C-alpha positions as CSV (number, residue, x, y, z in Angstrom):
1,M,10.8,-7.4,-22.4
2,T,10.8,-9.5,-19.2
3,R,7.4,-10.5,-18.0
4,S,6.4,-8.6,-14.8
5,I,4.2,-9.7,-12.0
6,A,0.6,-10.3,-13.2
7,L,1.3,-8.3,-16.4
8,S,1.4,-9.8,-19.8
9,P,4.1,-8.8,-22.4
10,T,1.3,-7.6,-24.7
11,L,0.1,-5.2,-21.9
12,L,3.6,-3.9,-21.3
13,A,4.0,-3.1,-25.0
14,T,0.9,-1.0,-25.2
15,T,1.4,2.7,-24.5
16,F,-2.1,3.5,-23.5
17,L,-2.0,1.0,-20.6
18,V,1.1,2.5,-19.0
19,S,-0.4,3.6,-15.7
20,L,-1.0,0.2,-14.2
21,G,0.2,-1.2,-10.9
22,F,1.0,-4.6,-9.2
23,F,2.5,-3.9,-5.8
24,S,1.4,-5.3,-2.5
25,Q,-0.2,-2.7,-0.3
26,P,1.2,-2.8,3.2
27,A,-0.8,-2.2,6.3
28,V,-1.1,1.5,7.1
29,A,0.9,2.4,10.2
30,Q,-1.2,3.0,13.3
31,A,-2.0,6.7,13.7
32,P,-1.1,8.4,17.0
33,V,-3.7,8.1,19.7
34,V,-4.6,11.0,21.9
35,G,-4.1,9.9,25.5
36,A,-6.3,10.6,28.4
37,S,-3.6,12.3,30.4
38,Q,-4.1,15.4,32.6
39,P,-4.0,18.8,30.8
40,V,-0.4,19.9,30.1
41,M,1.1,23.3,29.5
42,A,2.6,23.8,26.0
43,S,3.2,26.6,23.6
44,G,-0.2,27.5,22.3
45,T,-0.5,30.1,19.6
46,G,2.9,29.4,18.1
47,G,2.1,25.7,17.8
48,L,-1.3,26.4,16.3
49,E,0.3,28.6,13.6
50,A,2.9,25.9,12.8
51,G,0.2,23.2,12.6
52,A,-2.0,25.3,10.3
53,L,1.1,25.9,8.1
54,A,1.8,22.2,7.9
55,L,-1.9,21.6,6.9
56,R,-1.7,24.2,4.2
57,E,1.4,22.6,2.8
58,R,-0.1,19.1,3.1
59,R,2.6,17.9,5.4
60,W,0.2,15.7,7.3
61,L,2.7,13.9,9.5
62,A,4.3,17.2,10.5
63,A,0.9,18.6,11.4
64,I,0.1,15.5,13.6
65,E,3.4,15.9,15.4
66,T,2.8,19.6,15.9
67,Y,-0.7,19.2,17.3
68,K,-0.1,16.1,19.5
69,P,1.6,18.0,22.4
70,L,-1.2,20.5,22.4
71,V,-4.3,18.4,22.5
72,N,-4.3,18.3,26.4
73,N,-3.3,21.9,26.8
74,A,-4.6,23.6,29.9
75,D,-6.1,26.4,27.7
76,S,-9.4,25.1,26.3
77,V,-9.1,27.3,23.2
78,V,-5.6,25.8,22.3
79,R,-6.9,22.4,23.2
80,G,-9.9,22.7,20.9
81,Q,-8.0,24.2,18.0
82,S,-5.3,21.4,18.3
83,R,-7.8,18.6,18.3
84,Y,-9.6,20.1,15.3
85,G,-6.3,20.4,13.4
86,L,-5.2,17.0,14.4
87,A,-8.4,15.4,13.2
88,L,-8.1,17.2,9.9
89,A,-4.5,15.9,9.4
90,L,-5.5,12.3,10.4
91,S,-8.4,12.4,7.9
92,Q,-6.1,13.2,5.1
93,L,-4.1,10.0,5.8
94,G,-7.3,7.9,5.8
95,E,-7.3,7.6,9.6
96,D,-10.9,8.7,9.9
97,E,-11.8,6.6,12.9
98,E,-8.9,8.0,14.9
99,A,-9.9,11.5,13.8
100,F,-13.4,10.9,15.0
101,K,-12.1,9.8,18.4
102,V,-9.9,13.0,18.6
103,L,-13.0,15.1,18.2
104,D,-14.8,13.5,21.1
105,G,-12.7,15.6,23.5
106,T,-13.3,18.7,21.4
107,L,-17.0,18.5,21.8
108,R,-16.6,18.5,25.6
109,D,-14.3,21.5,25.6
110,A,-15.4,25.1,25.9
111,T,-14.0,25.8,22.4
112,P,-14.9,28.6,20.1
113,L,-14.8,26.3,17.0
114,G,-18.5,25.4,17.3
115,Q,-20.0,24.7,13.9
116,A,-16.7,23.7,12.3
117,V,-16.2,20.9,14.8
118,G,-19.8,19.6,14.4
119,D,-19.4,19.7,10.6
120,L,-16.2,17.8,10.7
121,R,-17.6,15.2,13.1
122,G,-20.6,14.6,10.8
123,R,-18.5,14.4,7.7
124,L,-16.2,11.9,9.4
125,A,-19.1,9.8,10.5
126,L,-20.3,9.6,6.9
127,Q,-16.9,8.8,5.6
128,L,-16.6,5.9,8.1
129,A,-20.1,4.7,7.1
130,E,-19.1,4.6,3.5
131,R,-15.9,2.8,4.2
132,F,-17.5,0.1,6.5
133,L,-20.4,-0.4,4.1
134,A,-17.9,-1.1,1.3
135,E,-15.5,-3.2,3.3
136,K,-17.5,-5.0,6.0
137,G,-21.2,-4.7,5.3
138,T,-24.2,-3.2,7.0
139,A,-23.6,-4.3,10.6
140,T,-20.5,-2.1,11.0
141,A,-21.8,0.8,8.9
142,N,-25.0,1.4,10.9
143,P,-23.3,2.8,14.1
144,W,-21.7,5.5,12.1
145,L,-25.0,6.4,10.5
146,N,-26.5,6.5,14.0
147,S,-23.7,8.8,15.2
148,Y,-24.5,11.2,12.3
149,E,-28.2,11.1,13.1
150,R,-27.5,12.3,16.7
151,L,-25.9,15.5,15.5
152,T,-27.8,18.7,15.8
153,D,-26.3,20.0,12.6
154,Q,-26.0,17.5,9.8
155,P,-23.6,18.4,7.0
156,D,-23.6,16.6,3.6
157,R,-27.2,15.5,4.1
158,S,-27.5,14.1,0.6
159,R,-24.6,11.8,1.2
160,Y,-26.3,10.6,4.4
161,E,-29.5,9.9,2.6
162,R,-27.7,7.9,-0.1
163,L,-25.8,5.8,2.6
164,R,-28.9,5.3,4.7
165,A,-30.8,4.1,1.6
166,A,-27.9,1.8,0.7
167,Y,-28.0,0.3,4.2
168,D,-31.8,-0.1,4.2
169,T,-31.8,-2.0,0.9
170,F,-28.5,-3.9,1.2
171,Q,-29.0,-7.4,-0.1
172,G,-32.6,-7.4,0.9
173,Q,-34.8,-7.0,-2.1
174,Q,-35.6,-8.7,-5.4
175,A,-34.4,-6.6,-8.3
176,S,-37.1,-4.1,-9.5
177,M,-34.9,-2.1,-11.9
178,V,-32.3,-3.0,-14.4
179,L,-29.4,-0.8,-15.4
180,R,-28.3,-1.8,-18.9
181,V,-24.5,-1.6,-19.2
182,G,-22.9,-1.6,-22.6
183,V,-19.3,-3.1,-22.7
184,I,-16.9,-2.5,-25.6
185,L,-13.7,-4.5,-25.1
186,P,-11.1,-6.3,-27.3
187,L,-12.0,-9.9,-26.7
188,S,-10.1,-11.1,-29.7
189,G,-7.0,-10.0,-31.6
190,Q,-3.7,-8.7,-30.2
191,L,-5.3,-7.2,-27.0
192,G,-7.8,-10.0,-26.4
193,E,-6.0,-11.1,-23.2
194,V,-6.3,-7.6,-21.7
195,G,-10.0,-7.1,-22.7
196,T,-11.0,-10.5,-21.5
197,S,-9.4,-9.9,-18.1
198,I,-11.3,-6.6,-17.7
199,L,-14.5,-8.4,-18.6
200,H,-13.7,-11.0,-16.0
201,G,-13.2,-8.3,-13.5
202,L,-16.6,-6.9,-14.3
203,Q,-18.2,-10.3,-14.0
204,L,-16.5,-10.9,-10.7
205,G,-17.7,-7.5,-9.4
206,L,-21.3,-8.4,-10.5
207,R,-21.2,-11.6,-8.4
208,E,-20.3,-9.5,-5.4
209,F,-22.2,-6.2,-5.8
210,D,-25.1,-6.8,-8.1
211,G,-28.6,-7.0,-6.4
212,R,-27.6,-5.3,-3.2
213,R,-29.9,-2.3,-3.7
214,G,-32.9,-4.0,-5.2
215,T,-31.5,-3.4,-8.7
216,R,-29.7,-5.5,-11.3
217,L,-26.9,-4.8,-13.8
218,E,-27.3,-6.3,-17.3
219,L,-24.0,-6.5,-19.3
220,I,-24.4,-6.2,-23.1
221,V,-21.0,-7.1,-24.4
222,Q,-19.5,-6.2,-27.8
223,D,-16.0,-7.2,-29.1
224,S,-14.0,-4.4,-30.6
225,G,-11.2,-6.7,-31.8
226,D,-8.1,-4.7,-32.6
227,G,-10.2,-1.5,-32.8
228,A,-11.7,-1.6,-36.3
229,Q,-15.0,-2.9,-35.0
230,T,-15.5,-0.3,-32.3
231,A,-17.8,2.0,-34.2
232,T,-20.1,-0.9,-35.2
233,A,-20.1,-2.1,-31.6
234,A,-21.0,1.3,-30.3
235,K,-23.9,1.7,-32.8
236,A,-25.2,-1.7,-31.8
237,L,-25.2,-0.7,-28.1
238,R,-27.0,2.6,-28.8
239,E,-29.7,0.7,-30.7
240,Q,-30.2,-1.5,-27.7
241,G,-30.7,1.5,-25.4
242,V,-27.9,1.0,-22.9
243,D,-27.8,3.4,-19.9
244,I,-24.0,3.6,-19.7
245,V,-20.9,2.2,-21.5
246,V,-17.7,0.7,-20.1
247,G,-14.9,1.0,-22.7
248,P,-13.4,1.0,-25.2
249,L,-9.7,0.6,-24.6
250,L,-8.0,2.7,-27.4
251,A,-8.2,6.4,-27.7
252,N,-9.4,6.3,-31.4
253,G,-12.2,3.9,-30.3
254,V,-13.3,6.3,-27.6
255,G,-13.9,8.9,-30.3
256,D,-15.9,6.5,-32.4
257,T,-18.0,5.6,-29.4
258,A,-18.6,9.2,-28.4
259,E,-19.7,9.9,-31.9
260,A,-22.1,7.0,-31.9
261,F,-23.7,8.1,-28.7
262,D,-23.7,11.8,-29.5
263,G,-26.9,13.5,-28.2
264,S,-27.9,10.5,-26.1
265,N,-26.8,11.6,-22.6
266,T,-25.3,8.1,-22.2
267,P,-22.1,8.3,-20.1
268,I,-19.0,6.5,-21.4
269,L,-16.4,5.1,-18.9
270,A,-13.4,5.0,-21.2
271,L,-10.4,2.8,-20.5
272,S,-7.9,4.9,-22.4
273,N,-5.6,7.1,-20.4
274,D,-5.5,9.8,-23.1
275,K,-7.1,12.8,-21.5
276,S,-7.6,14.5,-25.0
277,V,-10.6,12.2,-25.6
278,M,-12.3,12.8,-22.3
279,G,-15.1,15.3,-21.6
280,H,-18.6,15.8,-23.0
281,G,-20.0,12.7,-21.4
282,V,-16.8,10.6,-21.6
283,Y,-15.0,9.8,-18.3
284,A,-11.6,8.3,-17.6
285,L,-11.9,4.9,-15.9
286,N,-8.1,4.3,-16.2
287,Y,-5.2,5.9,-14.3
288,L,-4.2,9.1,-16.0
289,P,-0.5,10.1,-16.3
290,S,-1.4,13.6,-15.1
291,E,-2.5,12.2,-11.7
292,Q,0.7,10.1,-11.4
293,A,2.9,13.1,-12.2
294,R,1.1,15.4,-9.7
295,L,1.6,12.8,-7.0
296,A,5.3,12.5,-7.9
297,A,5.7,16.3,-7.6
298,R,4.1,16.2,-4.1
299,A,6.3,13.3,-3.1
300,A,9.4,15.3,-4.0
301,I,8.2,18.5,-2.3
302,R,7.3,16.7,0.9
303,Q,10.9,15.6,1.1
304,G,12.1,19.2,0.8
305,N,13.0,19.1,-2.9
306,R,11.6,22.4,-4.3
307,K,13.7,22.8,-7.5
308,L,12.1,20.6,-10.1
309,A,12.9,19.6,-13.6
310,V,11.6,17.2,-16.3
311,L,13.4,15.1,-18.9
312,A,10.8,13.5,-21.1
313,P,10.5,11.6,-24.4
314,S,8.5,13.4,-27.1
315,T,5.2,11.6,-26.7
316,D,1.6,12.7,-25.8
317,Y,1.9,10.8,-22.6
318,S,5.0,12.6,-21.5
319,T,3.6,16.0,-22.5
320,E,0.5,15.4,-20.3
321,A,2.8,14.2,-17.4
322,L,5.1,17.2,-17.8
323,E,2.4,19.8,-17.7
324,A,0.7,18.3,-14.7
325,F,4.0,17.9,-12.8
326,A,5.0,21.6,-13.5
327,D,1.5,22.8,-12.6
328,E,1.5,20.9,-9.3
329,G,5.0,22.0,-8.4
330,R,4.2,25.7,-9.0
331,R,0.9,25.3,-7.0
332,E,2.9,23.9,-4.1
333,G,5.4,26.8,-4.2
334,A,8.2,24.9,-5.9
335,T,10.4,26.2,-8.8
336,V,10.5,24.4,-12.2
337,T,14.0,25.1,-13.3
338,G,13.8,23.4,-16.7
339,T,12.1,21.0,-19.1
340,A,13.7,19.1,-21.9
341,Y,12.4,16.6,-24.5
342,F,14.3,13.9,-26.3
343,D,13.5,11.5,-29.2
344,P,12.0,8.4,-27.7
345,N,14.0,6.2,-30.2
346,A,17.3,7.9,-29.5
347,T,20.2,6.2,-27.7
348,D,22.1,9.4,-27.0
349,I,20.2,12.0,-25.1
350,G,23.1,14.0,-23.9
351,A,22.0,17.3,-25.5
352,S,18.7,17.2,-23.7
353,I,20.4,16.5,-20.4
354,R,22.9,19.4,-20.9
355,Q,19.9,21.6,-21.6
356,L,18.8,20.9,-18.0
357,T,22.1,20.8,-16.2
358,G,24.0,23.5,-18.0
359,A,27.3,22.9,-19.9
360,S,29.6,23.1,-16.8
361,A,27.3,21.7,-14.1
362,T,28.5,19.2,-11.5
363,S,26.5,17.2,-9.0
364,S,27.0,20.0,-6.5
365,T,25.9,22.8,-8.8
366,L,22.8,21.3,-10.5
367,P,19.9,23.7,-10.8
368,F,17.4,21.1,-9.7
369,N,17.1,18.5,-6.9
370,A,14.2,16.4,-8.2
371,L,13.8,15.2,-11.8
372,L,10.7,13.6,-13.4
373,V,11.5,11.1,-16.2
374,P,8.2,9.7,-17.6
375,A,9.9,7.1,-19.8
376,P,9.2,3.4,-20.1
377,A,11.1,1.0,-17.7
378,S,12.9,-0.5,-20.7
379,K,14.6,2.8,-21.4
380,M,15.5,3.8,-17.9
381,P,18.9,2.0,-17.5
382,L,20.2,3.7,-20.5
383,I,18.8,7.1,-19.5
384,K,20.1,6.7,-15.9
385,A,23.6,5.9,-17.1
386,Q,23.7,9.1,-19.2
387,L,22.2,11.1,-16.3
388,S,25.0,9.8,-14.1
389,Y,27.6,10.8,-16.7
390,Y,26.4,14.4,-16.5
391,G,26.5,14.5,-12.7
392,V,22.8,13.7,-12.0
393,N,23.0,10.9,-9.4
394,N,20.8,9.5,-6.7
395,A,22.7,11.2,-3.9
396,T,21.9,14.7,-5.0
397,V,18.7,14.4,-7.1
398,M,15.5,12.6,-6.4
399,L,14.5,10.7,-9.5
400,L,10.8,10.5,-10.2
401,G,8.6,8.5,-12.5
402,T,5.1,7.2,-13.3
403,G,3.5,3.9,-13.8
404,L,5.7,3.2,-16.8
405,W,8.3,2.1,-14.3
406,Q,6.5,-0.9,-12.9
407,N,8.7,-3.6,-14.2
408,N,10.9,-5.9,-12.2
409,D,13.9,-5.2,-14.4
410,L,14.3,-2.0,-12.5
411,L,15.0,-3.9,-9.3
412,R,18.3,-5.1,-10.7
413,T,21.4,-3.5,-9.1
414,N,22.8,-2.5,-12.5
415,S,19.7,-0.5,-13.4
416,G,21.0,2.3,-11.3
417,M,17.4,3.0,-10.1
418,R,17.8,2.3,-6.3
419,G,16.1,5.1,-4.4
420,A,14.0,6.4,-7.3
421,V,10.3,7.0,-6.6
422,F,7.2,6.8,-8.7
423,A,3.4,6.8,-8.5
424,A,1.5,3.7,-9.5
425,A,-1.9,2.0,-9.1
426,P,-2.0,-0.3,-6.1
427,K,-1.9,-4.1,-6.2
428,V,-5.1,-5.6,-4.7
429,Q,-4.3,-8.9,-3.2
430,R,-7.7,-10.1,-2.2
431,F,-9.1,-9.3,-5.6
432,E,-6.3,-11.1,-7.4
433,Q,-6.8,-14.2,-5.3
434,S,-10.5,-14.3,-6.0
435,Y,-9.8,-13.7,-9.7
436,K,-7.4,-16.6,-9.9
437,A,-9.8,-18.9,-8.0
438,S,-12.6,-18.0,-10.4
439,F,-10.8,-18.0,-13.7
440,G,-7.7,-20.2,-13.2
441,E,-5.2,-17.5,-14.3
442,D,-3.6,-14.3,-13.0
443,A,-5.4,-11.0,-13.6
444,T,-3.9,-8.4,-15.8
445,A,-3.4,-5.1,-14.0
446,L,-6.5,-3.5,-15.5
447,A,-8.8,-6.3,-14.4
448,V,-9.4,-4.6,-11.0
449,T,-10.7,-1.5,-12.8
450,G,-13.5,-3.7,-14.3
451,Y,-14.2,-5.0,-10.8
452,D,-14.4,-1.5,-9.3
453,A,-16.5,-0.4,-12.2
454,A,-19.1,-3.0,-11.2
455,R,-19.1,-1.7,-7.7
456,I,-19.7,1.9,-9.0
457,L,-22.4,0.8,-11.4
458,A,-24.3,-1.2,-8.7
459,D,-24.2,1.9,-6.5
460,I,-25.4,4.2,-9.3
461,A,-28.3,1.7,-10.2
462,G,-29.6,1.9,-6.6
463,E,-29.4,5.7,-6.6
464,K,-31.1,6.0,-10.0
465,Q,-34.0,3.9,-8.6
466,R,-34.1,6.0,-5.4
467,T,-33.8,9.5,-6.9
468,G,-34.8,9.2,-10.6
469,K,-31.7,11.3,-11.5
470,P,-29.8,10.7,-14.8
471,V,-26.9,8.3,-14.6
472,G,-24.4,11.1,-15.7
473,E,-25.5,13.3,-12.8
474,L,-25.1,10.5,-10.3
475,L,-21.7,9.6,-11.6
476,T,-20.1,12.9,-10.7
477,R,-21.0,13.1,-7.0
478,P,-18.4,15.2,-5.1
479,E,-17.4,12.6,-2.5
480,G,-16.4,10.1,-5.2
481,Y,-16.4,6.3,-5.0
482,Y,-14.7,3.7,-2.9
483,G,-12.3,1.7,-5.1
484,S,-10.4,-1.5,-4.3
485,G,-7.7,-0.2,-6.6
486,G,-7.8,3.3,-5.2
487,Y,-10.6,5.8,-5.0
488,F,-12.4,7.4,-8.0
489,R,-13.8,10.9,-8.4
490,F,-15.2,11.7,-11.8
491,G,-15.0,15.3,-12.8
492,S,-17.5,17.1,-15.0
493,N,-14.6,17.6,-17.5
494,G,-14.2,13.8,-17.8
495,L,-11.0,13.6,-15.9
496,T,-10.8,11.4,-12.9
497,E,-8.9,11.6,-9.6
498,R,-7.6,8.2,-8.5
499,G,-6.0,6.8,-5.4
500,L,-2.4,5.9,-6.1
501,D,0.6,4.3,-4.3
502,V,3.9,6.1,-3.9
503,V,6.5,3.5,-4.5
504,S,10.3,3.4,-3.9
505,I,12.7,1.2,-5.9
506,G,15.1,-0.9,-3.8
507,T,15.8,-4.6,-3.8
508,Q,12.0,-4.8,-4.1
509,F,9.2,-2.3,-4.7
510,E,8.4,-0.7,-1.4
511,V,5.1,1.2,-1.0
512,K,6.1,4.4,0.9
513,K,2.6,5.8,0.9
514,P,-0.4,3.5,0.2
515,A,-3.3,4.6,-2.0
516,L,-6.5,5.5,-0.2
517,N,-9.7,3.7,-1.0
518,L,-11.8,6.7,-0.3
519,L,-11.2,10.3,-1.3
520,P,-10.1,12.3,1.8
521,L,-12.4,14.9,3.2
522,T,-12.0,18.4,1.7
523,L,-10.1,20.7,4.0
524,P,-11.5,24.1,5.0
525,T,-10.8,26.7,2.4
526,D,-8.7,28.9,4.8
527,L,-6.5,27.2,7.4
528,R,-5.3,30.2,9.2
529,P,-6.2,30.6,12.9
530,D,-7.4,34.1,13.4
531,G,-5.8,35.4,16.7
532,A,-7.7,38.6,16.7
533,A,-11.0,36.7,16.9
534,G,-10.0,34.3,19.7
535,W,-8.2,31.8,17.5
536,R,-11.2,30.7,15.6
537,W,-10.5,29.0,12.3
538,Q,-11.3,31.2,9.4
539,R,-13.7,29.5,6.9
């Protein structure tokens, strides 16, 4: 297989590392700015209903365009509702600073929104403090903390206390507590290149983040080789009393490690993307196929494609992707018209395609307009040729994939993949430059996960010292963690939400929707303006 950007042939050949990315992340387009023009007359209640519907359907750009004409409406109720809705939509695109500015006007209006506006403003201030603390340091974070402190009602107080403590101790104290981090990685054998790159990412992160909170991270590293040494490595780490474990890489090794730490309450940040080994104190640090498939479903639905289908090789990876894709489609109100598996080693998959299309279907009568194919990039030209033979072409069907597609071979004209869309982990240019300067070689795609793990662990060490809470409890905080390679939120079930790019295949890989570094704010539970009660948002 052809070597892809910053990705070794060994890495490409390994199925448990399939959800990796190496695409440049473009600058996010500037969000619309609410002007200071005089109040204008516009359709009020109808526009509010349309905006609320767009928010419920997660059509953020449509919501923005709906609310923009209403933010200077002569009616203060419409004006307040629109600014609140516009701020919510902007926040979902990561435009938190612009959303905060929008709410300045809302606070001056005689609006019935009251507590909801104050809560959103406070949550935005904390979101911005988190972002600036991660990206630019304390000087830029403090004004947002001060903005929060001036609010009468202060939502998410625990998050504020964490951020204020992080600000107050940022690079200012000698380490008074050590967090012992066990690391199990393949540093030798077939996967040695991958494991070493992840370890280098951890080490690079330690240089940047360790010591900021008056704490120190101590790495205790064990080599798992090709996997046979994992159980021995895990037992050695338990004997040394580590507080948390990063690794191992393979699903079987995750089970061995969990068994070695059974009853210890020591969290394990596993690098496998097999969700069956997660839970009971084991958390996914890698990008899961289910998250990629859910994002692919949303990308299709946002473009108006509501008849979905799946054509998948018979693998555990594909089964997880298929189930998540179908669940997300149904949750979003789409119809799953069919699913079909095929032998991953077969060269003729016509029977599986006919199962989806119907025996006499043509391109104009297909029962679906979006198709997920979670197959490796090396298989896609053959699959795409057979899809075209049965009338499934790019003009009528949106072809969707996962991180398995991140290979430059698909950029070739004869691949037939132009216009196809997939979800993938973002490329982090600044990290990759720093990595090469430090180690004299290109990072593999999982190296940034080690780097982000160091950032998370430094944060947890500071919080453990401040609160005395167990590491496992601190790990699953609801707002998640900032990540250079996309945000993290660890669920109590061990599964992890990650920020991902939406990528289109053309003459080059084009990032259509960049990953967010911070998890967006949670929307209100009910986004229906209640006309009978003066157009207050129902909560």
